[in-house]
C-alpha positions, 0 to 999 in steps of 0.5 A: 503504462507510461515510459517512466515507471511509478510502481506501488506495492499494496496489500494488507498489514504484514504481507511484505509490502515494504520488503518487496518495494525495497527489493525492487528499488535495489534491483532497478535503482528506483527511488524508494517511497516508504509510507510513514507508519511508526510516526503516527501518534494515534496508532497505539490509541487506535488499536485500543479504541478504533471508534474513538481514534479512527478519524485522527489516525486516518487524517494523519495518514492522509495528510502525510501521504499527500505531502509525500506524493506531492514531493515525489511528483515534484522531485522525481516523477516530473523529472522522469525519475522512476519511483517504487512505493510501498503503498498506494494512496487508495489504501486510505479509502480501504481503511477509512471505509472500515473504521469511520462512521457515516458522517466522519467518512463523508467529511473524510472523503471530501477532503480525500478527493480535494487532496488527491485530485491532481496527485500522480497515479501509479502505472503499475500496481503489485498486489500482495495477499496472504492467509490470516495465519501468514499475516499474523506470523509475519506481524509477530516476527517484525515485533512492532509494539502497536501492532500487537494490539491488532485483533485477528478479526480486524486483520481478516476483515481488512484482507477481505476489504482489500480483495474487494477493492482490488477487484473493483480497481482492476475493473475500473482501471484496466489500463493499469497492470496489476500483478498479484502474488500470494504470500502463502505460496512464495516467500520473496524475502527468503527465496531468491527464486521467488523474488526472481519470479516477481522480477521476471513478470515486472520486467515484462510489464515495464518493457511493455510501456517503453 
């Protein structure tokens, strides 16, 4: 890990990425990078008809995340200012592999490789996962209208995709620490003890790179 932390929090929909990223930002006084979700004009249509609207949805996310990372690199990381983000750009591939058809995915992957080739990469990844029941419960509690259309089968498959991708990530990027937490076993939003446990492990990880 480099001396300037760039932390990303990842995991399936509803697992608590933004809540944890906010808590880390407040604790360590790091700049918070939040992904654009509600502003995506295709999301509602996407959950109604995934095949029809997947390419438009994924391209919107890719272009916006590219712009965000470009700005973060210029305004913070290049000036040695720490950042914590509630997503990793790799999530684009996780979703695209699941929703795009072969020709669409091939086009998408070429664009992805061009846009992300020189983008900054995190030096710490926090991976959150949880059971389907926990994810559904948390999605219902936050009450986003478009998320009411998410099918349990899609969410379950997405969780499996994340598990497989993170296993590959850890094998291919052994130089990047990955801290993994199970959302069924802890609730860092309601429990200070659980949140402090995460902070303790994060402290050790960050201090190794100083």
